[in-house]
N, C-alpha and C positions, 0 to 999 in steps of 0.2 A: 503338220501344220500346226498341230495343237502344241507339240514339242516346242518348235519354234517361239512360240509365244509365250511357253512357261519360261522359259530361258531367259527369253527378251524381259520379263515380267519380275525374274531373280533378279539380274543385273540390275535392272534399274531401283529396284529395292535397295540392291547394296550400295549403289549411286548415292541413294538419299541419303542412306545412313549414314555412308563415311564421311557425304558432303555435310551433311547436318552436324556431324562429331567437328568438324574441320572447321564451321564456323562457329561451334559453341567453343572452343580451343583459342578461337582467333578473339572472339568477344571479351574470353576470361582473361586474354594476354593484355585485351586495349585497359579493359577496367584495372587491372593491377599495376599497367601502366598508369594510370590517371589518379591513382590512389597513391602511386610514390611521387610524380610528378605533380603535387596540388596547384590547384588555381587558386592563386588570391585577389580581392576584391581590393587590398590595401597592405600594407605591412603589416603580417602577424593575423591578420583577416582574412578567412576562408571566403569563396564564392556562396552562396546560398546554394547553387547549385551543385557545388562542391562536396559540401556538407551532405545534402540529398542522396549521391552517390556514394559517399563514405558509410552512410547508417544505412539502406535498402531496406526498410520496413517492406515484410509482406505477407499476407494473409497465410496461415497454413490451418488445412482441415481436420487433419490427421486425428487429433483427440477427439473434435466434435464428432468425428464418423464411429469413434469406439463407442463415446455416450452414446450416439443414435442405436447401436447396435445393442448394448445393453437395455435401454430403455423400449425396445420392438420387441425386447424378449419378456419385460416387466408387464406391457401393454399384452400380450399373448395372453402371458400366465392367467392376469387378473380376469381376463374376457374367460377362461378356461375355467375360473374357480366356481367351486359348487357354494351356496348362497349360506349364509349362516357366520357369525365370527367363531365359531369355533375350524372354520375351514380355510381360516385367515391365511397369507403366506406369509413370512417374516423373513427378512436379510436383513443383514447387518453389514455394513459399508458395501451399500448397492452401486458404489461407482468408483469402488477400488481405492481412493486416495485418502479417504475420511473416517479411518475406523473406528470412530466414536457415533457413526451415524448410522439408522435404518430406516426402512422401507416396509410399510404392513399394507400388503394387498389386501382387501375387504370387501365382500360383497353383502347388503343389508335385504329383506325382503321388501322394507317398506323405505321409504326415501326418508334419509336422518342426517343429523349433522352431527359432526362427530369432534370432540372435546379429548385432546391428548394431555397425559397427564407422564409424564417422565418423573419417577419416585426419587428423591433426593435423599440424603441422610438425616437432614434437618426441614420443618417449614420452608426455610428461606433458600435450600439447595433444591426442593423442588419442580418443576420447570413445568408450565400447563399455558396451552394454545388451545384457541378457540379455531377450528375450521369455518372455513363460511360455506354456506349453501346447503342444500338438501339433494342428496345423492343415494343411488343404491349403490354404483362402484366406487370407492374408495382407494386412494391412495396417498395413502399417509405419512408423510416425513418425518421420521424421529431425529431430533438434533440433542445433547447434553447427556449423551449415556456417559457413564464413568468405565474406567478402563480395568479390565483385568477382575470383571464381576459379570455375575447373572442378573442383569439389569432389570426391575418391573416397568413395564410401561404398561400402563393403561387408557382404552379407549372407550369415553362413554357416545353411548350411540341413541340421540333424541330424536324421537320424532316431533312432527311437526304442532300434532296437540299436546307434547310435552312429556309423552310416555318414554322414558327413558330406561336402559340397561348398558350394564359396563361390563368387558372383558380385559382379564389381564393377560400380558403376553411378556417372555423373560427372551432378554437377547444378550447374549454371551459377548464378550469383548477381550481383545488379551493385552499384553503389557505394553506402555508407552515404550519408545525407543529410550536409551539410555541416554543419548544425546542430549535430550531435552532438559537434564539436569533436575537439581532437588528444590522442590519448591516449598518454602516453611513459611507456616501464616505466624505470625506475630500479633496482627489486631484485626479482628472482625466483628462489626454494630451493624449487622445485615437492616435492620430498620431506619439506619441512618445511611445506608447507600443508596446509590441510584442504579438499582437493579431492574426496573422497567416490571410492565406489566406482568404477573407470571413469571417472575424470576427470569425471564429470558435474555438478559443481559451481562454478558462476562466480559472479564477483563483479558485482554488478548494481547500479548508479550509477542510483538512482531521482531522477529529475528533479522538481525545484518547479514548473515549468511546462513540460515540453519531451517531450525524448526520454529514454525509458528504455531501457537496453542492459547487454549483460552480456560484461565481458571473463574469456578464460582466464588460464592461470600466466603466459604470455607478455605478457599484454596486449593482445591481440588480440579485438577484436569479434568475436562467435559468436552473438550473438541480439543483435534491437531491434526493437520495433514501432512500426509509422507511425502508431499514435495516439499523440497527444498527452496526456500524463500526468502529471497533479498530485498528489505529495505520497504516495499510496497504492499501492500496490504490494506485494501480502500473499499468502501461499499459506493456503487453509482446506482443513482436516479431510479433505474430498474431493479434495484434490490440486490444486482447480482455484486462479487467480489471482482476487484479487478487486482492481481497479484503478479509480481516478477520473480520468474522460475528461470528451470535451463530447461532449454530444447530438447535436450536428452538426457537422463538422469548420470550419464557417465561421462558429461562435458562437466570442465570447471567454472565457465563463465556463465552468467545470466543474463539470456538474450533472448527470453520468450516470457511478453505481456500476455499475460490468458486471464481474460472472462470469463470468472467460474462460479461456483455457489458454495454455501458450507458442504453440499453433498458430493461435490468433486465434478457435478456434470461440467463441462468444457463446450461454451455458446461461441466464443472466438479466440485467435491467438496470432498473435502480430511476431513474427521471428525476424530478429535483425543482424545485420552483418557487421561485426566490427574488427574488421581486419584494417589495422592501422597502423601506419608507418611509425617503427620506435625513436626514441629521441636520440640514442645511440649511433644509429644506423639509419638514413631516414628511408634509404633504399630498402630496407629490410620491413617487413610485415609481418605484427603480431596480433592473436587474437584478444579483444578487449571487449569488457560488458559495456556497450553503450548506455544504457539507461544506468543511473548511479543510486540515487536518493527519492524522488521524490515524483509522481503523476497525479494528475486531477482532472475530472470533469470538467469541461465549460457548458456553459449554457447551451449551448448546439449540438450538447452530447459528443464534440470531438473531445481528443485526450491530449492534454500538454503534457509533455516530460522533461524532467532534466537530464540530460544528457551529453556524453562525450563526443564532440562533434568529428572527429578523425586527426585535429591535428596534431603535427608532430611535435608541437610544443607544451601546447595548454591544454587542460583538461578541466570539466566541471564547470563549466563558464557559459552553456548554450542550453536553450529549450527549442525544441521542437511541437507543433501542433500537428497532429494525425486526424485523418480524415477517419471517422470512428467506422465507418463501413466497409472502406478500401483499405486502409492501413495508408493510406498516399500522406506524404508529408506537404501540409499546405502554408505552413507558416516557420518561419526560423527567426530565433531572439537570440542575439549571439551581446553577448551583457560586454565583449570589448566594445561593441558601437555604443552602448548606455555609457558606462562609467569612464575615468581618466584615465587615459593613457598610461599615465605613470603609474597607477594602482596595480597593472600589470607588467609592463618593462622593468619597476624597480623592485619587485615582489622578493622580499629573503623570510617572510614568515614560518614559513616549513619548509619540508625536503622531501622529496620521494623517491623510491630506490628507483625508479628508471628515470629519474633525471627530468621529467614533464614539470611545470608549473601549474600548482595548483594554488592559483593567485585568490580566487574568488570561492572555490567550494561550495555552491548552493545546494542546500538542502532542502527547503523547501518553499510552498509557495500557495497562496491562496486568491482566488479571483472575486471581488466585490463585487456583485451584482449590480448593484444599486447605480454605480459611479463608473463601471465601463473600467476596470483598474485593477490591476495585478499587484498583488503583494509579494515582495522576495525577500528570501532570507539567504545570507552568505555567511558563512563561519570564518574564513579567513578575512574579509575588509570587519568582523565585527559590525554588521550593517546590515538594516533592515530598509528594504526603499518601494517605493509604488510607482509607477509607470502605465500611464493610458494603452491599454491593450491595443489598440487600434493603431495608434500612430508610435508606441515604445516611446513616446516622450515624458523625461523624469516629471515625476509632481513632486515628492519628498523624500528626503533622508532622512532616516535615526540612525544615528552615529555620533560617537567621540567627533572633534570636528579635526585631529592632529592627520596632518599627512593627504588634506584634502584640498586639490588647490582652490584659488579664491572664486574662480569660474564655476564653482560647485558648491561655496557655501551657502548661498540663498537657497538653497534646498535642502537646508539641515533646518531639524524642529528644534525651536527652543524648549529648555526644561521649564517647568513653572514653579520649580524648588532649586533652592541654592545645592542640596544633599541627592538632587538626581544622579543615579547611580549606572551609568550605559551598559547595556549587554556585552557579554564578550562570548565569544566562539558560541552564539546561540542556536536554537534550533525549533522547529515546529511550531511557524507563527500561525497563525487562526485567527478569523474573525468571530466575536461573540456579541450576542446580544444586540444583533442586528436589528429588531423589531424597535429595541429602545431608543435608539440613536436617530436623528434626521439630520436632516440638511449637512454640515461637512465635518461630523462628530462620528468618529469612530472609536471599537473598542477593540485592543488587540491583547490574544494571548500568548506566550510564549516560552520555553525555557532557557532558560541565560544560563549557561555554564560556567560563565563567570571566569573566563578564560582568556583574555584579550589577543589576540596574535597581532593584529596591527594596530590598534589604537584604542585608547579606554581605560589603563595599565592604572589600578590604585593600589593602595596597601591591602582593603581586602579582597583582591584578586586570588583566586585559586583556594581562597580560603572554605568556600561552599559554591552550588549551584542550589537554584530555586525556578520554580514557578510563578511567572509574573504578568501582571496584568497594567496594561496603559490606556490612557483616553488619547486620543490624539483629536485636535481640531486642523483639519486639514487647510481651513480659510488662512487663518491666523498663526498655522505653522507654528501651534505650541504641541507640549507633550507632557504627561501628568502621569505618575502612577500611582494606581490604585489599590495594587496587593499585590503582595510578595509570601511566597513559601519556601523555606530552606535553608536561610542562615541556622536557624535553630537546631538541625540535625548534622552541621558542622562539617568537619573535613571526611568524616565517613562516607558520605552524601554525596563529595566531590567529584565531577565525572567532567575527564579532560575532554572526552569526546561521548556524543551520540546524547540522546532524552527527549524528555516530549511533555508537553503540562496540555492538557485539555480540560473546560469545562465537562460534566456531565450529566448535570442535573442536582437537582434538590439543594442547590449552591454548591454544590461540591466539585474540585479540580482534582483528576488524576495524574500524577505525576509520574514519570516515567523516568529513575536515575539508572540508567542502563549499563555506563559505565564504569560501576563503583568499583574502591579496592583495584584501580590500576585494570579494570576488566574480567576481574575474577569474581562480580557478583551484580547483579541488575536486581533492585528495589522497586516495588510499585504502591506507591503509595496514596489512596483518597482522604484527601481532606477538604473539611468545611470551612470555606473561605471566611465567613463571618467570625466563626467561632477559633479557628486555626485547629480546631481538634481531627484528629485523625481518627477515620472509620475504619480504613481497611490498608492492612498494610502486609506485603508478603516478600521475602525474600527470595532470591533466585541464586543457588551454588551451582556446583559441577556440575559444568556444561562445557562441551567443545572450546576451546581455545577459536575466537574469530563470532562465535555465535551468540555473543552480548544481544540484549533484547535492545534493539532501536528507538522504537517506541511501543508506550503502554496505552492502548485503547479499550474503551468499553463501548462494547458495539452487540446490539440483537441479533439473534440468532434467528428469527423469524422475521425478518422486517416487513415481508410479504406474510405470502399464504404457507401453510405448510402443507398445502396439498402439491404432493411433487407432480407435476405436468408430465405425461408419458406422450406428448405430442412430439415430433421430430423436430428437432432443432435444425434451421436454416440458417444460415450468415447473414440473410437477409433481412431477418428479423428485427 
């Protein structure tokens, strides 16, 4: 009898496995059919349900699990450590993707507060950070090590009564990858740079597709990731980083949106399916990168992403909002529903090898919390515009009027000077000085490539690129340019594509001339807006083709505490 039940159970299991495999195969066939035979709302515009099917974001816990395994090891080691700074456990690259980071585990007899010092070559490159709270068990995160040297890191332990002691540890690091290229310091005036308290702010060269790294005030690399990163390297409100990387290192496309930090811990990861119809044969599917240029955090902590929506014809003209906790798509914004139909049906400004039409090429966006508006930049329309985020209704357009239908002309902002020069192929739109502006006035900073694609061509076009600031009165529909820097640098710093311009503090702006010399050089320039004096200037050369620096960003290595939490990460956090 027992034998009978064993055989029956075995047969049942086989049937379940075979049935499950058959069902999976059928679902896979159905999905491929739906990807090829796409459903359209109207001509050239996919249904939102089709776009959701095309992209299919899914939460992945693989890398979070690996992070938790390492954290559990460090938690156990800290618990087992003898008391005393001399017994500390020192780990370089504790989470295996951030070679210039470290972790110091140490116990003290009395409750102490720790101050961290990463010794630099000069005072301006010495990084200091005070940790919060008095404890006996410390897990101190170390960021800002130099590559290829034995670094000195000092911990100062201060008791509540003010009694202090110091211990210096040595952390040895290896060479940086050759693909990073060569960084040559041209100018550095640290006392005039925006370096933050304790010199914790670095200049980050954000890669188009390759190595992202951070430079100190002397142009030395003090942080980099071994993860290949494409375009997106942002700080979230919880102080974590948001990066676009590969699902696995051997893949060609970048389809993993990862929440991580400067140590390399992984908190969340959203994997995307980019299996899209090809332009030449819409019955054939090819893998594509879904997210292409930008991602921002909305006030509700959901993520807004610029994406390819899976169309067989058009690219880089759609946004999706995904739920932060689940990865589910909760909103789709197709720019073909907002801008004139002629903009995409008659576009001839650029051509792609795959034959698809890149009529808008959205490269940045910023959310205006005060007004509930989204401001969008599109390179190939030479256009910046604002929409009401809830309704997606157009509010205004900053662009030259050429090739814009009469029904859209009333959205145009009117320049307050006759010499106003419209941007061409611009990047990195950003709101600045928000606390200084009330009512209908906003101030925008952006990088003007000065390469008109569709509209706004002048004799000055392609002669230089510049960081620029404009003031916009949305009620009166006026625009006034208040600052520009780049013209004096001339053609040497003209960039046909990529680039950024960000206010960084101390009245300074950091400009990234990412595609200088036709992509053979990137240059990072910090300039004071009042005097136009350059206070920091680095040339980057000898990097791999395609790995030019998409943006230059000034970011704080320690936006929060320097204590590395040894708690287990859960995706519900």
